[in-house]
C-alpha positions in Angstrom: 20.2 0.5 26.2 23.3 0.2 28.3 26.2 -1.8 26.9 24.9 -4.6 29.2 21.5 -4.5 27.9 22.6 -4.2 24.4 24.8 -7.2 24.5 21.9 -9.4 26.3 19.7 -8.2 23.5 22.2 -9.4 20.7 22.7 -12.6 22.5 19.1 -13.3 22.6 18.6 -12.3 19.1 21.5 -14.7 18.1 19.7 -17.4 19.9 16.5 -17.2 18.3 18.2 -16.7 14.8 20.1 -20.0 15.4 17.1 -21.8 16.7 14.7 -20.9 14.1 17.3 -21.8 11.2 17.7 -25.2 12.8 14.1 -25.8 13.2 13.4 -24.7 9.6 16.1 -27.0 8.3 15.1 -30.1 10.1 11.4 -29.6 8.7 12.6 -29.1 5.1 15.2 -31.7 5.1 17.7 -29.3 3.5 20.1 -26.4 4.5 20.0 -22.8 3.9 22.2 -21.3 1.1 21.9 -17.8 1.6 21.2 -15.4 4.8 19.7 -12.2 4.2 20.2 -9.2 6.5 18.5 -5.8 6.5 20.4 -2.8 7.7 24.2 -2.3 8.0 24.1 -2.5 11.7 23.0 -5.4 14.3 21.3 -7.8 12.1 24.4 -8.6 9.8 26.7 -8.8 12.9 24.1 -11.2 14.6 23.9 -13.3 11.3 27.5 -13.4 10.7 27.9 -15.0 14.5 25.2 -17.2 13.9 26.8 -18.5 10.4 30.3 -18.8 12.0 28.5 -21.1 15.0 27.1 -23.2 12.4 30.3 -23.6 10.5 32.2 -24.6 13.8 29.5 -27.4 14.2 30.1 -28.7 10.6 26.9 -27.5 8.9 27.2 -26.5 5.1 28.3 -22.9 4.2 25.6 -20.2 4.1 26.4 -17.0 2.3 25.6 -13.6 3.9 24.0 -10.8 2.0 22.9 -7.3 3.4 20.2 -4.8 2.1 21.8 -1.5 2.7 19.2 1.1 4.4 19.9 4.8 5.1 18.8 4.8 8.7 22.1 2.9 10.0 24.2 4.7 7.7 23.1 8.1 8.9 23.9 6.8 12.4 27.2 6.2 11.6 27.8 9.6 10.0 26.5 11.2 13.1 28.7 9.3 15.3 31.7 9.8 13.1 31.0 13.7 12.7 30.4 14.0 16.7 28.5 17.1 16.1 26.0 15.9 18.7 28.0 13.7 21.0 25.2 13.3 23.6 22.8 11.8 21.3 25.3 10.2 19.1 28.2 8.9 21.2 31.1 7.2 19.0 29.6 3.7 20.1 28.5 1.5 17.4 30.7 2.6 14.4 33.8 1.2 16.0 31.8 -1.9 17.2 31.0 -2.6 13.6 34.3 -1.9 12.1 35.9 -4.1 14.7 33.6 -7.0 14.0 35.0 -7.0 10.3 31.5 -8.0 9.1 31.8 -5.7 6.2 35.7 -5.9 6.0 36.5 -9.4 4.9 35.6 -11.6 7.9 35.3 -15.1 6.7 31.7 -15.4 7.5 30.7 -11.4 7.1 28.6 -9.9 4.3 29.6 -10.7 0.7 27.0 -9.0 -1.2 25.1 -5.7 -0.5 22.0 -4.3 -2.2 21.1 -0.5 -2.1 18.3 1.5 -3.4 20.4 4.2 -5.2 23.6 5.4 -6.4 23.7 7.7 -3.6 23.1 4.8 -1.2 25.9 3.0 -2.5 28.2 6.1 -2.2 27.1 6.7 1.7 27.7 2.8 2.2 31.4 2.9 0.8 32.1 6.1 2.5 31.6 4.1 5.7 32.9 0.8 4.9 35.6 1.6 2.1 37.1 -1.7 2.1 34.0 -3.6 1.0 34.4 -4.3 -2.7 32.4 -2.0 -4.9 31.7 -4.6 -7.4 30.0 -6.3 -4.8 27.1 -3.8 -4.3 24.3 -3.4 -6.5 21.3 -1.1 -7.0 18.1 -3.0 -6.2 15.4 0.0 -6.3 12.3 -0.4 -4.4 9.7 -2.3 -6.4 6.4 -0.8 -6.7 3.0 -2.9 -5.9 1.4 -2.1 -9.2 -1.7 -3.9 -8.1 -2.1 -0.8 -5.5 -0.4 1.9 -7.2 -2.1 2.5 -10.8 -4.2 5.4 -12.0 -7.6 5.1 -10.4 -10.2 6.1 -13.1 -13.0 6.5 -10.9 -11.2 9.0 -8.4 -12.3 12.4 -8.7 -11.2 15.7 -6.7 -14.6 16.0 -5.4 -15.4 12.2 -4.4 -11.8 11.8 -3.1 -11.1 15.0 -1.2 -14.5 15.4 0.1 -13.5 12.5 2.4 -11.4 14.3 4.4 -11.1 17.0 7.1 -8.3 19.1 8.0 -5.9 17.2 10.5 -6.5 19.1 13.6 -4.0 19.6 16.5 -4.4 21.8 19.6 -2.2 24.9 18.4 -3.9 25.7 15.2 -7.2 27.1 16.4 -9.0 25.5 13.3 -12.2 24.0 13.4 -12.6 20.7 11.9 -14.2 20.7 8.5 -14.6 18.7 5.5 -12.6 20.0 2.4 -14.7 22.2 0.0 -14.0 21.1 -3.4 -16.4 23.2 -5.4 -13.7 25.6 -6.4 -10.7 23.3 -6.7 -10.0 21.8 -10.4 -6.2 20.9 -9.7 -4.2 19.5 -6.8 -0.5 19.7 -5.7 0.2 16.5 -3.4 2.7 16.0 -1.0 3.2 12.5 0.8 5.7 12.9 3.7 6.8 12.2 7.3 7.0 15.5 9.2 11.0 15.5 9.3 13.3 18.5 8.5 15.3 16.9 5.7 11.8 16.6 4.0 11.6 20.3 3.7 7.8 20.6 3.9 8.2 24.4 4.3 9.6 24.6 0.8 6.2 23.7 -0.5 4.3 25.8 2.1 6.5 28.9 0.8 5.8 28.1 -2.8 2.0 27.6 -1.8 2.0 31.1 -0.6 3.0 32.4 -4.0 1.1 30.1 -6.4 -2.3 30.4 -4.6 -2.5 33.8 -5.5 -2.2 33.4 -9.0 -4.0 30.0 -9.3 -7.3 30.4 -7.2 -8.2 27.0 -8.1 -5.4 25.0 -6.9 -5.3 23.1 -3.7 -2.2 21.9 -1.8 -2.8 18.6 0.0 -0.2 17.2 2.5 -0.4 13.6 3.6 1.4 12.4 6.5 2.4 13.1 9.9 5.1 13.4 12.5 6.1 14.6 16.2 3.5 16.9 17.6 6.1 19.6 17.6 6.7 19.2 14.0 3.1 19.3 13.4 2.5 22.6 15.4 5.4 24.4 13.6 4.0 23.5 10.0 0.4 24.5 10.8 1.7 27.4 12.2 3.8 28.3 9.3 1.1 27.4 6.9 -1.8 29.1 8.5 -0.8 31.8 10.8 2.5 32.8 9.1 1.4 32.5 5.4 -2.3 32.6 5.7 -2.6 29.9 3.2 -6.3 29.4 2.2 -6.2 26.1 0.2 -3.6 23.9 1.9 -4.9 20.8 3.7 -3.1 18.6 6.0 -4.9 15.1 6.0 -2.6 12.8 7.9 -1.6 9.4 7.3 -3.2 7.5 4.8 -3.3 3.9 3.7 -1.6 2.8 0.2 -5.1 2.5 -1.6 -6.0 6.0 -0.4 -2.5 7.5 -1.6 -3.1 5.9 -5.0 -6.4 7.8 -5.2 -4.8 11.0 -4.2 -1.9 10.8 -6.5 -4.5 9.7 -9.4 -6.2 13.1 -8.8 -3.3 15.2 -8.3 -1.8 17.4 -11.3 1.5 17.2 -9.8 3.4 15.3 -6.7 6.1 17.7 -5.0 8.9 16.2 -2.8 11.6 18.5 -2.1 13.6 16.3 0.1 17.3 16.7 0.7 19.1 13.6 -0.6 16.1 11.4 -0.4 17.8 8.1 -0.2 15.7 6.5 -3.1 12.3 8.2 -3.5 9.5 5.7 -3.1 6.8 8.5 -3.2 8.1 9.8 -6.5 7.7 6.1 -7.8 4.2 5.9 -6.3 3.2 9.1 -7.9 4.7 8.1 -11.4 3.1 4.9 -11.3 -0.4 6.6 -11.0 0.5 8.7 -14.2 1.4 11.9 -12.0 4.5 13.8 -12.9 6.7 14.9 -10.1 9.0 17.7 -8.8 12.0 17.3 -6.4 15.3 18.4 -5.6 18.5 17.4 -7.5 20.0 15.2 -4.9 19.8 11.6 -3.8 18.1 8.7 -5.3 15.6 10.5 -7.5 18.6 11.8 -9.6 18.8 8.1 -10.9 15.3 8.3 -12.5 13.5 11.6 -12.7 14.1 13.3 -15.9 12.2 16.0 -17.7 10.0 13.6 -19.5 8.2 12.8 -16.0 8.9 15.8 -14.3 11.6 17.9 -13.0 14.4 18.2 -10.3 15.4 21.7 -9.1 18.9 22.5 -8.2 19.7 22.1 -4.8 20.3 25.0 -2.3 20.6 25.5 1.5 18.3 28.4 1.3 14.7 27.3 2.0 13.2 30.4 0.4 15.4 30.1 -2.7 14.4 26.3 -2.9 10.7 27.2 -2.6 11.1 29.9 -5.3 12.5 27.2 -7.5 9.7 24.7 -6.5 7.1 27.4 -7.1 8.3 28.0 -10.8 8.3 24.4 -11.8 4.7 24.0 -10.2 3.5 26.8 -12.2 5.1 25.3 -15.4 3.3 21.9 -14.5 -0.1 23.8 -14.3 0.5 26.0 -17.5 1.8 23.2 -19.6 -0.5 20.5 -18.2 2.3 17.9 -17.5 -0.4 15.5 -16.1 -1.8 15.1 -19.7 1.8 15.5 -21.7 3.9 13.1 -19.3 1.4 10.9 -17.8 2.0 8.0 -20.0 5.8 8.5 -19.8 5.5 8.4 -16.0 3.6 4.8 -16.1 5.9 3.5 -18.6 9.1 4.4 -16.4 7.6 2.5 -13.6 6.9 -0.5 -15.7 10.2 -0.5 -17.2 12.3 0.0 -14.2 10.3 -0.5 -10.8 8.0 -3.4 -11.3 8.3 -6.1 -8.7 9.0 -8.8 -11.4 11.8 -6.5 -12.8 13.2 -5.9 -9.5 13.3 -9.6 -8.5 14.5 -10.9 -11.6 17.5 -8.7 -11.9 18.3 -9.0 -8.1 18.4 -13.0 -8.2 20.5 -12.8 -11.6 23.1 -10.4 -9.7 23.2 -12.8 -6.7 23.6 -16.1 -8.6 26.3 -14.7 -10.6 28.3 -13.4 -7.5 27.6 -16.1 -5.4 27.9 -18.8 -8.1 24.5 -20.6 -6.5 
């Protein structure tokens, strides 16, 4: 968008929010006490402007809170670093700082919720004037009605539903997955983005396939065609993997089946903001392996899996992942740690747990 188009969009959004709030209050015969904005970008700015307009009209005070998400924070980092100014010109960072929406404006954000310590640090790095005590961790809750061990799921009846995900470049004929010689599954669920580091798992698979002929690697998810082509080329043309299957994006209920049949979930992302896929796997009783950075540091211990030490060397990372996958298979982490995985989710990440703690924090800080 040009600046003119962006301003017009912002003005339309402010109008719609103002009207919807007014209509809801008229219908219910009461006033909003809290307004919630998601992302640290346009939504809180729009909400601040709406609340200021309402206050100038004599309406009762409405407090503004914001859920912090990684996408907007990454944009600010890119703009600030100016390593790619054509894609990320220094445009929105100055605008948000000048608005004071996170820096003391009377109608600005008073509380923030972030999904991990890493996200809190990233937020305060961009907005250091915001009171740290007014930011709380609110981890993503898990829908345990969906993500739980599926007792009826087996490797055969689950994997045989799928065919390899075929893209033009890989020259592979569509075929149903042959499960006759598969008795253990390594699962990764991920979008195809560089920071997810899927190649680390593929390089690891090149190693463990040789010593564990009955272990399959299943990758669910997708991404840009170029990324699909590169990953398929690496897996099949460069590494010659024989039991690696790309099955495309899947629904949550199908993912619960896949987690249930897997021996281990592997997610070697770099600074994963929270790690929802980790929690989904754990909720299904499946231990996890990741990298020792980002949100997973808050909850992944050796009782439920392992976080390998970080490195910028993708081959070294793959070696570390491979070593832990081998341990998981040899030591049968699924049997030994499965109950601890489920207990962790119940204790920390149930929807009831998240909502109860979030409401308590909000009431205490906003005195409502």
